[in-house]
C-alpha positions as CSV (number, residue, x, y, z in Angstrom):
1,X,-1.6,-8.9,18.0
2,X,-3.3,-6.6,20.5
3,X,-5.5,-3.4,18.9
4,X,-5.0,-0.1,19.7
5,X,-7.3,2.5,21.1
6,X,-9.4,4.4,19.2
7,X,-8.8,7.5,19.3
8,X,-9.0,11.0,17.4
9,X,-6.1,13.4,17.1
10,X,-6.3,17.1,16.5
11,X,-4.8,18.7,13.9
12,X,-3.1,21.0,15.6
13,X,-1.7,18.5,18.5
14,X,2.4,18.5,19.1
15,X,3.6,15.0,18.1
16,X,6.6,13.5,17.9
17,X,7.7,12.8,14.8
18,X,11.1,10.8,15.3
19,X,9.5,7.6,16.1
20,X,7.3,5.1,14.2
21,X,5.0,3.3,16.5
22,X,3.0,1.7,13.5
23,X,3.4,1.9,9.8
24,X,0.5,1.8,6.8
25,X,2.4,1.2,3.1
26,X,0.2,2.0,0.6
27,X,1.3,0.7,-2.8
28,X,-0.1,2.1,-5.9
29,X,-1.9,5.4,-4.1
30,X,-3.7,6.8,-7.3
31,X,-5.5,9.5,-6.1
32,X,-4.6,9.0,-2.6
33,X,-8.5,7.9,-1.7
34,X,-7.0,4.9,0.1
35,X,-5.0,6.9,2.0
36,X,-7.6,9.4,3.3
37,X,-9.8,6.0,4.4
38,X,-6.6,5.2,6.4
39,X,-6.2,7.4,8.3
40,X,-9.3,9.5,8.7
41,X,-11.5,6.8,8.4
42,X,-13.3,7.9,11.6
43,X,-14.2,11.3,10.9
44,X,-17.6,10.7,8.5
45,X,-17.4,13.5,7.0
46,X,-14.4,12.2,4.9
47,X,-15.3,10.0,1.9
48,X,-17.3,7.2,1.4
49,X,-18.8,5.6,5.1
50,X,-19.3,2.6,3.3
51,X,-15.5,2.3,2.1
52,X,-14.3,-1.7,3.0
53,X,-10.7,0.0,4.3
54,X,-12.4,2.4,6.7
55,X,-13.9,-0.5,8.1
56,X,-11.0,-2.2,8.3
57,X,-9.2,0.8,10.3
58,X,-12.1,1.0,12.6
59,X,-12.2,-2.7,13.3
60,X,-8.3,-3.1,14.1
61,X,-8.9,0.1,15.9
62,X,-6.2,2.4,14.0
63,X,-4.6,5.4,15.7
64,X,-3.3,7.5,13.4
65,X,-1.4,9.4,15.7
66,X,0.7,6.6,16.2
67,X,1.0,5.9,12.4
68,X,3.8,6.5,9.9
69,X,2.3,6.3,6.3
70,X,4.2,5.7,3.4
71,X,2.3,6.3,0.0
72,X,3.5,5.2,-3.7
73,X,2.2,6.3,-7.0
74,X,4.2,6.2,-10.9
75,X,1.1,7.9,-12.6
76,X,2.5,11.9,-12.7
77,X,-1.1,12.9,-13.1
78,X,-1.4,13.0,-9.6
79,X,1.5,14.5,-8.5
80,X,-0.3,17.7,-7.6
81,X,-2.7,16.3,-5.3
82,X,-0.8,13.6,-3.4
83,X,1.8,16.3,-2.4
84,X,-1.6,18.2,-0.9
85,X,-2.7,15.3,0.2
86,X,0.6,14.7,2.0
87,X,0.7,18.3,3.6
88,X,-2.7,18.0,5.1
89,X,-2.2,14.2,6.8
90,X,0.9,15.6,8.3
91,X,-1.1,16.5,11.5
92,X,-3.2,13.6,11.7
93,X,0.1,10.7,11.9
94,X,3.2,10.5,13.1
95,X,4.6,10.8,9.4
96,X,3.2,10.9,6.1
97,X,5.8,10.7,2.8
98,X,3.7,9.7,-0.4
99,X,6.4,9.0,-3.0
100,X,5.1,10.2,-6.4
101,X,6.0,8.8,-9.8
102,X,7.5,6.3,-8.2
103,X,6.4,2.4,-8.2
104,X,7.3,-0.8,-6.3
105,X,8.9,-3.8,-7.2
106,X,11.7,-6.1,-6.4
107,X,14.7,-3.6,-7.6
108,X,16.2,0.4,-7.3
109,X,16.4,2.0,-10.1
110,X,14.3,3.3,-12.7
111,X,11.3,1.6,-15.0
112,X,8.9,2.5,-17.7
113,X,4.7,2.9,-16.2
114,X,2.7,2.3,-19.0
115,X,-0.1,4.4,-18.6
116,X,-3.4,3.6,-18.7
117,X,-5.3,6.8,-20.6
118,X,-8.7,5.0,-21.1
119,X,-10.3,4.8,-17.9
120,X,-11.0,8.2,-16.6
121,X,-14.3,7.4,-14.8
122,X,-11.4,5.2,-12.2
123,X,-8.9,7.7,-12.3
124,X,-6.7,5.6,-15.1
125,X,-6.1,2.6,-12.3
126,X,-4.9,0.4,-15.0
127,X,-1.4,2.1,-15.4
128,X,1.0,-0.7,-15.0
129,X,5.1,-1.6,-15.5
130,X,3.2,-4.1,-17.6
131,X,2.8,-3.5,-21.2
132,X,0.6,-6.3,-22.1
133,X,-2.1,-5.4,-20.1
134,X,-6.2,-5.0,-21.8
135,X,-5.9,-1.4,-20.4
136,X,-2.5,-0.6,-21.7
137,X,-2.8,-1.8,-25.0
138,X,-6.1,-0.2,-25.8
139,X,-4.3,3.0,-24.7
140,X,-1.5,2.8,-27.0
141,X,1.2,1.1,-24.3
142,X,2.6,5.1,-23.8
143,X,5.3,5.0,-21.0
144,X,7.2,7.2,-18.9
145,X,10.3,6.5,-17.0
146,X,9.8,6.7,-12.9
147,X,11.4,6.0,-9.9
148,X,11.7,1.5,-8.5
149,X,11.9,1.2,-5.3
150,X,12.9,-2.5,-4.0
151,X,10.3,-2.9,-1.4
152,X,11.7,-5.5,0.7
153,X,14.8,-3.6,1.1
154,X,12.7,-0.1,1.8
155,X,10.4,-1.9,4.9
156,X,13.8,-3.9,5.8
157,X,15.0,-0.4,6.3
158,X,12.1,1.6,8.0
159,X,10.8,-1.7,10.1
160,X,12.8,-4.5,10.6
161,X,16.2,-2.9,11.3
162,X,14.8,-0.3,13.7
163,X,12.4,-2.9,15.7
164,X,16.0,-5.3,16.0
165,X,17.7,-2.0,17.2
166,X,15.2,-1.0,19.2
167,X,13.2,-3.9,20.7
168,X,10.2,-2.8,19.8
169,X,6.6,-4.7,17.8
170,X,5.3,-2.1,15.5
171,X,1.3,-2.8,13.9
172,X,2.6,-2.7,10.1
173,X,-0.2,-2.9,7.5
174,X,0.7,-2.8,3.6
175,X,-2.2,-2.5,0.9
176,X,-1.6,-3.6,-2.2
177,X,-2.6,-2.6,-5.8
178,X,0.0,-2.6,-8.2
179,X,-1.2,-3.7,-11.4
180,X,0.7,-7.1,-11.5
181,X,3.9,-6.2,-10.2
182,X,2.5,-7.4,-6.8
183,X,3.7,-11.3,-7.6
184,X,7.2,-10.3,-7.9
185,X,7.4,-7.7,-4.7
186,X,5.1,-10.9,-2.7
187,X,7.8,-13.4,-3.9
188,X,10.9,-11.0,-3.0
189,X,9.2,-9.9,0.6
190,X,8.6,-14.0,1.2
191,X,12.0,-15.0,0.0
192,X,14.0,-12.5,2.0
193,X,12.3,-13.4,5.2
194,X,9.7,-10.5,5.9
195,X,6.5,-11.8,4.7
196,X,4.5,-13.8,7.3
197,X,7.1,-12.4,10.3
198,X,7.2,-8.9,9.9
199,X,3.7,-7.8,7.9
200,X,0.5,-8.1,10.4
201,X,-2.2,-7.4,7.9
202,X,-1.0,-7.4,3.8
203,X,-4.6,-6.1,1.6
204,X,-3.6,-7.5,-1.5
205,X,-5.2,-6.9,-5.3
206,X,-4.4,-10.0,-7.4
207,X,-4.5,-9.2,-11.0
208,X,-4.8,-12.7,-12.6
209,X,-4.0,-11.2,-16.6
210,X,-0.5,-10.0,-15.3
211,X,0.3,-13.4,-13.2
212,X,3.6,-15.7,-14.5
213,X,3.3,-18.6,-15.8
214,X,2.6,-21.5,-12.9
215,X,0.8,-18.8,-10.6
216,X,-2.7,-18.4,-11.0
217,X,-4.7,-16.7,-8.5
218,X,-5.9,-19.7,-7.2
219,X,-3.0,-21.5,-6.7
220,X,-1.0,-18.3,-4.5
221,X,-4.2,-18.6,-2.7
222,X,-4.0,-22.1,-2.0
223,X,-0.2,-21.9,-1.0
224,X,-1.7,-19.0,1.6
225,X,-4.4,-21.9,3.2
226,X,-1.8,-24.4,3.4
227,X,0.7,-22.3,5.7
228,X,-1.3,-20.2,7.4
229,X,-0.1,-21.9,10.7
230,X,3.1,-20.8,9.7
231,X,2.5,-17.3,9.0
232,X,1.5,-14.3,11.0
233,X,0.5,-12.1,8.2
234,X,-3.0,-11.8,7.9
235,X,-4.1,-11.8,4.4
236,X,-7.0,-9.9,3.1
237,X,-7.8,-10.6,-0.5
238,X,-10.8,-9.0,-1.1
239,X,-11.5,-6.3,-4.3
240,X,-11.4,-3.5,-1.1
241,X,-10.7,-1.1,-3.9
242,X,-13.9,-1.6,-5.7
243,X,-15.7,-0.8,-2.5
244,X,-15.6,3.2,-2.2
């Protein structure tokens, strides 16, 4: 995987929006901090200069104007802020699309999102499609109906099909903080031949209290280590969200 040369684009520059050279998928966007740190990583006046995600974007040489950015967030409390952010970032990227009241999983449809109502200082980061986590139980298991997106299908439609049609090889970065749904999504990506072949970097935070039976975090990490020689995806398991 080659690095991109770092440069910056004026928000008023004219760009061809029809082609996505590279992709950043932000699964579990919350207030949008992670998207800001990825896209605006080389603007020192924006956000935390110590963010691990900003350092990562700088390290791999992200050129924001060459990325299509897709974000997903289920909690409706963030709708207005995320839509404003979506509009703000249009000038810095090939495309920015943030889907509100939408979660990623392994099938399309609708589902219930159980709301974290106790962690206000952390932007209610514990909201989950699982109803048995500690923060959800403390919050009284209150839920809202949201759209569910099969992320493997979404990725294939945006990246794989276009790649095979046009013969291009985009850089694909996936950041995943989806409060327990990561096990289902990663398994689906692997079973459909997408993981290890079409994702360059997977930044994932595992939630052990939502792990399926016989699928603990150490087991998942051990599997990745054992199969690393056959997998082109670089996995980052750091708790990158807590480094803001």
